[in-house]
N, C-alpha and C positions, 0 to 999 in steps of 0.2 A: 590405716594410719599416716601420717608423714614421717620421714625419714630424719635421722638423728640432726643431719645438716639443716634441712628443712625447718625443724623447730627451733633451731639455733636462729635463722634469719627472722623468722617470724617473732620470736622473743626481743631479738634487738631492734625490730620494727615498732613492738611495741611500747619498748621502753625508751624510745629516743626523747631526748629532752627539747623544749619548746625553743630555747635558744640555737641548738643544733640544727632543727627543723628550719629555722630562719635563714640561718646561713646555708643550708642545702638549697631553699628558694631562689636565693640570691645569685647562688652559683650556676642553678638550672637558668635562670633567666638571661645569665651572660652566655652561656651555650647555645643559647636560643638565637643571639644578634648575630651569630657567625652565619655567612651565607648559605655554606654546605655544611649540614647537619652531621655529625660524626657518629662513630660508635659510641663513644662515651656519652652522647646526649640520648642514644638509645637505652644504653644501660640505666642513666640517670632516672628515665622516664619509667622504666620497669620498676627501678626501687621506690619511686615516689608512688606508683602504684600500690607496691606492696604496703607501704607505709600507711597509706589511706585505707586500705580494706583491711588490713591487721587491726585496726582500732575501731572499737564499737562506737566511739564518736565521731560525729560528722566534723570534718575540718573546712574552714574556707580558706581558699587560695589567696594569694596578694593580686590585686586587681590587673596588674601588669602582666604577671604569670597566666593569669587567666585567659587573657587576651591572647597571648600567644598560643596558649593550647587550642582557642578557638580558630585561630587562625591554621594551625596544625590540621583541623578538621578538613580542610580542603586542598590538604597536601597531596601529590600526586604519589607518594609513597604510601600504600597501604597498611604498613608496619606502622607509620606514624600516625594514620587516621584511627586504626585499632587501639594504639597507647593513650593517645589524646581523648577518645570517646571514654575509655575504661576509667581514666583518670578523673575525668569531668562527671562521670555517673557517681563517684564516690565524693565529690563535694559540693557540686552545685545545688543549692536549695531551689524549691518550686514555688518561688513567688512570682507573681505576675510579671511585674517590671522587669527583673532578671531573666525571665522568660524571653520576653520579648528583645530584650538586649543581646540574648544568645542568638536567636533567629536572625537579628539584624546583623550579627557579625560572622555567621557563617555566609562566605561568601558563594561556595558552590556546593549544592546539596550531593550527599552520596549515601551510600547503605548506611555508614556508621553516623553520619551527622543526623538522618532522619531517625535512627532508632535512638539517638541521645534526645533529640525534641519530643519523641512520644514519651520518653521514660521520664523525661521532667515536666510533663504536663501533669499537675497534680490534683487538677479539677475539671469537670466537664466542661466548665467556661474557659479554661485554658487551651483545652484540648479542641474546642470549638473554634477559639480564636487562632490555633495553629492552623485548623482545616481551611478557615478564609484565607488566611495567607498562601498555604500550599494551591488552594483553586485559583487565587487570583494569580498565581504564577503560570497557570495553565492558559489563562485567557490570550489572546493576542497570539502574535505570531512571535517566537521566541530568537532572541539574537543568539551569534556565535557563541557568545560567553556563556549563555545559560543554557545551551543546549543538551549538552550532556547532564546538567542539574535536573534538568525537566523529565529525563529519562529514569530519575529516582523518586519522584513527586508522586508518579502512579502507584508506586509499591507502598509508599509511605501511607498513601490514602488508602489504600486495601487494608494495610494494617489497622489503621483508626475505624473503617468500616466495621471490620471484625469485631473490634473491642467495644466500639460505642457507636452504632448506627445514627443514634439521635443526635450527634453532632454536626452534622452536614443538615443545613437549612433546605427548604423546598427550591431555592433560587440555585445554591450550590449543585443540588442534584441535577436541576434542569441544564445548568452549565456544563458540567462533568459529563452528563449524559449526550450531550450536542458534540462534546471534544470526541468522545468515545466513538459516536458515529462517523466523525471525519476521519479519526484514524482508523477505523476498522475497513471503512469503505473507499477511502479517498487517499490512502497511502501511496507513495511514487512507487513507479513500476519499473523503475530504473536502479542498477546496483549504485551502491555507493562507494565511497573510499577512491574514487578515481580509477575505477575499472575501465580496462583498455581491450581494444578488439585485438592489439598485437600487431605484428607486422614490422618490416624493415624501417619504414618510415615513421615509426611511431615516435611522438613526441610530446611536449608540453599542450602545444596547439592543436595537433592532430588527436589526440585523445576525446574520442567520444564514449559518453556513458552508454553501457550494454544493458538490455533489458532484463529482468530478473526471469529465472529458469525453474520449471517444474523438478521433482526429483527424479523424473526419469530423464533429466537431461534438455527436454525440449523447453523451447521458448513459451514464458509464461501467455496466454493468451485471454487474461483477465486481470482483475484487480490483485492487488498483494494481499496474501494471507501469510501464516505462520509456516506452511509448507512450501512457501518460495524461497530459493536459495539463490546464492549469488557470492562474489567473492568479497562484497563489502555490503553494510546496511546503512540506510540513511537514519536520520533520526525519527523521522515520522514512522519508518518501518519498525525500527524498536519500539515505538509506543504503540504500533499496531499490534506488537506480541503482547508486550504487557497488557493492552487492552484487552485481549482475547483470554489472558490467564486470568484476569479478574471479572470477566463478562458473567459468568454464572451467579458468583457472588453479588455482584451488582444488581442484576435483574431478580435473585432472590428477595434480595433486602429492600430495595428502592421501586420495583416495578412490578409489585406482586396484586397491587390493588386491584377489584374489579369495575369493570367499567359499566357504563349505562346500558340499558337494553337497546336502547334506539340506536347508538354508535356501534354496538356489537353487530345489529342487524346490517347497519350500512356497510360494515367491515366486511362481513360474511358474504354479502351481494359483491362487493368490489373483487373478493377473493373468487369468487364462483366465475365473475364475468372473465378475469384472468385465466382460469383454468379453462373455460370454454373457448376463448379467443385464442389461446396459444396452445397449437397443439405439440408444442416441444416438451411440456411440463409432462403430457402423457408418455412420449418417449422417453423422458428422463435427462434432456439436454440442461442441465443447469445453468448453463452460459445465458442460453437464449431466455429462459425464465427470470434469470436477474435482470436482464436487461430489459424486459417487459414490464418489470414493478418498479423499476428504479425510478421513473419519473413521478408515477401517482405517489410513491411513498413521501415525496416531499410535501404533500398537502397533509400528511398526518400530524398530529400533535407529538411533542418530544418522546413520550412514553413510548406510543405505538409506533414512531419512526425507528427508536432504537429495537424495538422486538423485530420490526421488518429487517434491518440492517442485520441484525443477529441472526435472522432465519437465513437470509442470503449469504452471509458468510460461513454458516455451518453447512449449506448445500454445497457451498464451493468446495469447503475443505472434505467432505464427502466424496464429490467428484474427483479431487486430487488423489485422495485414497486409493483410488481405483487405478492409480499409475504405480508401474513396477520401479520401485527405488534402486537406485544404483549402489548405495551402501546399507550395510547391516543397520547401524545406526539409525538411518533415515526410516527404515521400516518399523523400527521401535517407536519413533517419532509419529510416524502415521497410525499405530495403533493407540499411542495416547490422544492424539487429536480426534481421532474418530469417536473414543470413547467420550470425551469431553464435549465436541460437536453434538453428538446424539442426547447428552445431558442437557445441553442449552436448548437445543430444539424441544425438548421433552418441558423445560421449563415455560417457554415460549408458548407452546402448544396448550398449555395447561390455563395461562393467562387469555389467550386468544383462540378457541376453539376452530376459528375457521381455518386456520393454518394447517389444521390437523389433515386435510385432505389433499393439500399441498406437499406436505410433508412425506406423507405414509408412501409415494411410490419409491423414494430414494431410501426409506428406511427399510422398507419389503426387498428392494434390490440389494441393500448392504447385507441382509439377513440371508438371503438367497446365496450370495456370493461366499460369505464366511462360514456358515453352519457347517461345512464339511471339515473345516479345519480347526481342531480344537487349540491349535496356538492362538488363536482370537478369541478364547472363553472370556477374558475379561474385558473384551469389549462387546461382546455379546449380551452380557448383564445389562448395560444402559438400553441397549436393543429390548431386551425382554421388558424392561422398567416402562419403555414407552409403549409397548403392545399391552401392558397391563393398565397403562393410564387411559389409552386411548383407542384400544383394538374396539371396544364395543360402540364408541362413537363411530368410527370408520366401519363397522361391520365387517371386520375380516376377522378369518379363522386363525385361531392362535394356539391350536394343538401341537402343531408342530414345533412353535418356541418352548413350550411347557414340557414336552417329551425331552427335549433339547437340555434345556435349564436343570429339570429336577430328574432327568434321567441318563443322559451321557457324562454329563458334567461330574456328579457326585462318584458313578461308577468308574470312571476313568482317570480322574485329577483329584480324587481325594488326598492325594499327598501333596498337592499344591498349597502350600499355606496362604498364599495371597487369594487364590480364587476362594479357597474355603472360607475366608473372612468376609471377603465381599459377598460371596453367596448366603452366607448366614445373616448378614447383616442386611442384604436384600429382604430375605424372608422377614426379620424383625421390623424392619421399618414399613412392610407392605402387609404386614399380617392381617389385619381387618379388610384391606381390599383383595389379598387372595381368599379369604374365606368368602366374600361375596361374589367375587368373579371368577376364581378358579378354584372349586371346593375340590377338585379331583387333586389336588396338589398333597392332599393327606395320603393317598395311596402312595405316595412314594417315601414314607418314613424309612422304610428299611433302608433305602439308598441314602438319604440323609444323614440317616446314624453312622456312615461311614466316617464322616467328617469327627465325629466324635471317637469313634472307636481306634482312628488312627492318630487323633492328637486330642486327647480328652482334656488337657490342661488348658488348650488355647480355645475349645469351642464349648465347654461345659457351661460357662457363663451363657453364651446364646441360647442354650437348649435348656436352661433353667426358665427362658422367657418362652421358648417355642414350642416346648413339650406340651403344656395343657393345651395348645390348639390341635395337636397331633392325636389326642384321647379322644376317641368317640365310641360310642355303643358298639359300633362295628368293627374298631381296631384295637378295643379295650383288651381281649384277651392276647392277640398276636402280639401287640405292644410290650406286654408282661414279658412274655415268652423271648423276644427281641431285647429287651433291657437286660434279662438275666442271661442271654448268650453274648453280651455285646463285649466281653474279654475274648470269647472264641472268635468273634467276627475280626477283632484286633489281631489275633494271631493268625487268623485266616488271611488278611490283607497284608501282613508281613509275607507269609507263603506265597501269595499271589505276586509280590514284587521280586521274591527272591527267585521264584520259578522263572520268571522272565529275563531274568539278569544271570542266572547260574546256567551253564549245560547240564543238561541230562547225566553225563559222565563226571560229574564232579566229585572229587576224592571226599572219603568220609571227613564230615566236620559236623559240628554243632548243630543242629536242625536239621539233621539229614533224614532222619526217620518221618518226622512229620512232612517234610519236603516230598517223601517218597509217597507217603499217604495222600497228598495234595495232587500228586500226579498219576495215582493209580485209580483207573476208572471204576473199580469197585468201591471206592468210597467218594466219586467225584460228585454223586447227587447232595452228598452230606455239604460239602463246601459251597456248590452250587446254590444250594437254600440260603445258605448265610449270606452269600454274595447277591441276592436277589435283587432285584430293581424296585418292584412291586409288591404292595401287601395282598392278602389271600391266595397264596399260591402253596398250600399244604403245611404240615409242621414236621419236625423230627423227633418229637417226643419219644419215639419208639427204638432210637438209635443214639440217642443224647449219650449215653454212657458210653457207646463206641466213639463218638465223637470226641468225647473226654479224654479216653484214653490215646487216641491218635495225638492230641494237643498237650500231652501231659508234661512235654519238655517245654513248653511254651509258658508255663506257669511261672517261671521267674523272667521272663523277657520284661526289660523295663517298659517298654509301651504296652503290654499286658498288664502289668500290675497298676501303671496309671491310670488305665481304663477301668480296671475293677475298684479302685478307689473312689471313682466319679460315679459308680453305679448305685449305692445307697441314697444319696443325694436325690437322684433322679427318681428312684423308686418312691421316694418320699412324695414328690412331688405328683408322681403320677397315682399314688393311691387318694391324695387329698381332691386330685381332678376327677378319678373316676366316680367317687362317690356322690359327684354332682350331676352325671350323665347316665350312671348305669340305675337300670331296674333292678327288682329283687333275684330275678332269675339270673342275671349276670353276674350280682356280687354273689351267689351261691356258687357259680361256676368258677368265680375268682377265688373263693376259699380252696376250692378242690385244687386249683393250679398251684396255690401256695404249698397245700400240704405234699403235694407231688413233687414239684420242684425244689422242696426244701433238702432233697438228697439228691438232685441231679444238677450238679452246679461244677464248674471247672474247678480243679484240684488245688486252690490256693487257699490255705486255713483262714488267713484274715479274711477272706471275702466271704465265706461260708460263715462266720461269725456276724460280719455285718450284715449280711442278707437276712440271716435268721433273726436279728434284731430289730430289722424292719418289717419284717413279716410278722413277728409276736406283737409289736406295737400297733399295727394296722389290722390284725385280726381283731383286737379288742374293741378298736373304734368301730369297725364293720358290725361285729356282734351287739355291740351297744346301742349302734343307728338301728339296726334290724335283728333284734332278738330272736326272731323266727327263724333265722339262719342256723340256728343250734339245733333246731327239730327237723329242719329241712335237709341238713348233711348231717344229721346224726350218726348214721351207718357209718360214712367216712371218717367222721372224728373219732367214732369210738374205736374202728379200724384202726387209726394211728395212733390213738391213745392206749390200744391194746398190745402195741408191739414193743415189748420189753428193750430192744436195741435203741429206739428211739431216746430212751432216758439217758443214754451214755452218747448219743452222736447229735441228736438235736434238742439240747437240754433247753434252749429258750424258747423253741417252739412248741416243744412238748408241753413244759409249765405252763404256756398261756393256752394249750388247748384243755389241759385239764382244770385250769382256772374257768375257762368258758364254759366247759361241761358243767362244772358245779354251781357257776351262778347262774345260767341262764336256763338250765334244762329243769324248769318249773311249770305249773300251771299259771301262775301269776305273769309269765312271759309269753307263754303261748299256750291258750287253751288245747291244743291238739296233745299237749304233753301227758302221756299216761303214765300211771303205776309201773306197768310193765316196762315202759320205756326207762323209767328211772330204776327200777332194779335192774335191767339189763346195763346199763351204766355202771350203777354200784359194783356189779359182780365183774365187769372188765377191769375198772380201777383197782379192786379190792385183789384182783389175782397179778396185777403189775406189783401192787405195794407189798404184798406178801414175797413175790419172789425177790424183789431186790433187798427186802431185808432181812431174808432168810439164808443168803448165801453171800459168798464174796464175788466181786464183780468181775466178769470177764476177763482172761489174760490180755494185756494190754492197754486197759482201759483204767480211767481213776474212779474212784469211789463216786456215787452217785451223789450231786449236790444237795445239801440240805434243804434248799429252797423247793426242789423237786419234791422231796419225801414230806415236807410239811403243806405244799399244796395238795397233793395226793390227800392228806388225810383230812385238810379241809374241806375239799371235794367230797370226800365219803360223808364227812359229818353234816354237811349242807342235803346230801342226798336224802341221808338218813331222817333228817328232820323232817323232810318231806314225805317219807314213808316210814311211819312208826315201828314196822316189821323187821326193818333192817338195822334199828338202834341197838339190839342185843349182839349183832354179827361186830358192828365196829367198835363197840365198847368191850367186847373180847378181845379184838386185835391190841386196842389201847392198854390193855391190862396185861397182854403178853409181853408187849414192847418195854413197858415198865420193868418186868421181871427181867427179861432180857439184858436191859442196860445194868440192871443192878448186879447182874452175874458178872459182868465185866469183857464177855468174849462177843463183840460185836464186830466182824470183820467188814461189814459194808459201810463202816463209819470210823476213821481212824481218829479223829479231832475230839478231844474229851469235850470242848466248848460247844462245837456242832451238836454233839449227842446229847449234852445236856438240854441244848435248845429246841431239839425234836423231842424229845421226852416231856418237856414242858409244855409244849405246845399240845401234846397228846393228852396230858392231865388237864389242860386247858377244856378242850373240847369234849373231854368224858364227863367232866363236870356240867358243861351246858347241855350235854345230851340228857342228862339225870332229870332234867323238866325240858319235855320235849317243846312245849309252847312258846316257852322262854328261848329256845335253842333256835328255833325256827325266825323269831323275830331278831335275834341277835344276829345271826349267821346270815339272814336274807331278808333286811328288813326293808320296809316298803318305801316307795319313791319318795313320799311326803315326809319321811324320816331324814332320807339320805340328802334331799336338797331342801332343807327346811326355809321358810321365808317367816319366821315368828316375828322379827323385828318389824316386818311391814304387814302383818296382819292385824288389821283395826279392832277385830273381834275379840283378840286376846288382851291379856293386862300386861305382857310382857312390852309391847311399845309404850304404854304409859309409865312402866315403872323406869323405863330408861330415859324419857323424859324428864323424869322426877329427878332421878340421880344425875343428869346432866344439870339441871337447874341447882342441885345443892353444891357439884363439885367446880360449877363456872359461876358462882353468884358473885354479885358486883360488891 
């Protein structure tokens, strides 16, 4: 919220009277007539902006004041440019005539004037008119007065291209492409700003322009690029830099159309003749290669010529990046230029496949030079993109690239937020291509999940899209274990970084016990498994409880807690995916994993509840999809349901396991279900229900939830309705339950309303079981009863009745 003083100023600005505003306009116009603008003028402009922006109604300035503000847009003082632009944004309408007048009155284009012009274009027609003016300004040789203005024209056009590419006509595209070619390839190679070679006799007449230099200090030996340095730069050199900054967007927007087969064949032949005739390409000499192709490229159409010049420019940039920069800032510039150059080469080669064979020698050399230094990781991602798109055409081995990108990068740079974002974005954008050409990337999923474990808030959205592609029949089981162990992985990554930064003799502090365990060779195997790079290297199920004990103190670490909160969402996505790829045998295995892992989770109470809720939900879906799973895994399900401790510690999962047994353990669901199996299940559940309703809960635990008891009662009633010999036994239990409830001594239920609900449910089931045939129909109705389609069945009278009622109620 605003402070009291700020609110007071805003209130005054909103309540100003029209007469006072006109006087203020007049006083401000007089201030503009002074040759040198004072601080009072700046304060008045700021006040005018506050008045205009605080009011929701758009005001119109007097014409003389508006003209003065337009002139201020070309002022050498940037503060005046900013203020005048801000005021004009609040006032100028977007009518066509006034927009043209604004464009004509701006004598010199700059950043603020350009943004004002773009913002005031209210339609595509006006934006197209503005584009035409800007493109016209780029034609021909600029005069000295418009040289600086020209430097802001290209960024303005780039903004328009980004917002509305269709505003440029084909003619404009051709003109601008030609200008970009000239700026990229034929910019001046001497320094600007009157650079001198120095010396005692240096004077105005003896000053000679110096050539531009490379980043290592040597004299530049070829055409100017963004990596050439000097004491000053000429206007066309600045345009060279601006052209390079928008080149990729320009190519993607206007030069992505496919050419004819004949033209492609001719260009392929021309490219191959260059590669055979010029041995320097094989040797990696970019300068010689550029010289060899410059003359032939003049014969190409504008689009192909721009691609050729962009190709040459990027090749030269890669060659320049091989030089050792003298300044650290220039080293970072080299990295940025390398990444952009490779991206542009990728765009060019996608549209012109014949260039792949000329580009790959330099790309391969670049990868070989940078792959051992992880500080160039963000540069190597565009290189990997190039290999992915063109490696098959060039018939090169890409295995080392994928081992680096999916192996070393996540393992060693998981804490780099920029690399994490860019690598996950690379995966999302290229998912289909990777599945087709690099299917082995799936085996690196334990490594990729390190990004999620380290910063789940930033990476969870990416993995919502990526996870379905990582779940296959071969990875399903290990993936489930890995997702459940994700909080443990998060804690292990924290310990890994602490282990590298803290000495072994660090005094006692928080986390030291887990850090000691991480450094202990006896437990090293557990942590190394969590930190594995590839899947299929064993499991830790036998020692998970040990691992959870070692990481007990990590349960409240913020990074671990955030990671645990992301797991339930990913589990939902996992189960929704796995049912589409798994066979019945795999689904049966997953049911066992869910039962086993429900008690093997890191000690975060909320995490336990969330995972149990997900398990319960998807256990029902799996059994509904494949009812035979209940018979297949009946032994394990009965073992889980027969453990009384699960009633108190895994209430959610236990309730759903009992419901599944009562619902699907029947001959109608699976013909293999025998009376013996039904009786065995009945006896198991009966023993648990008798135990929990005949004594108080164990010390330190709450009373069993009413839902658990009523689910057990319903399951027993369902089983008894399928085997009538069991009906007397369950009826006897219901009668005892009513008697105990009336006596008032019920240690297993402290809430009276819950007890009434349980007894009422027992009486309902008891009444049903008195008529076994009715009980089976009610408790286990056939499928056509559960999902009726009577309103669509033309053989029944109901559709006819509905039509008659509709006509009666909607009669005209």
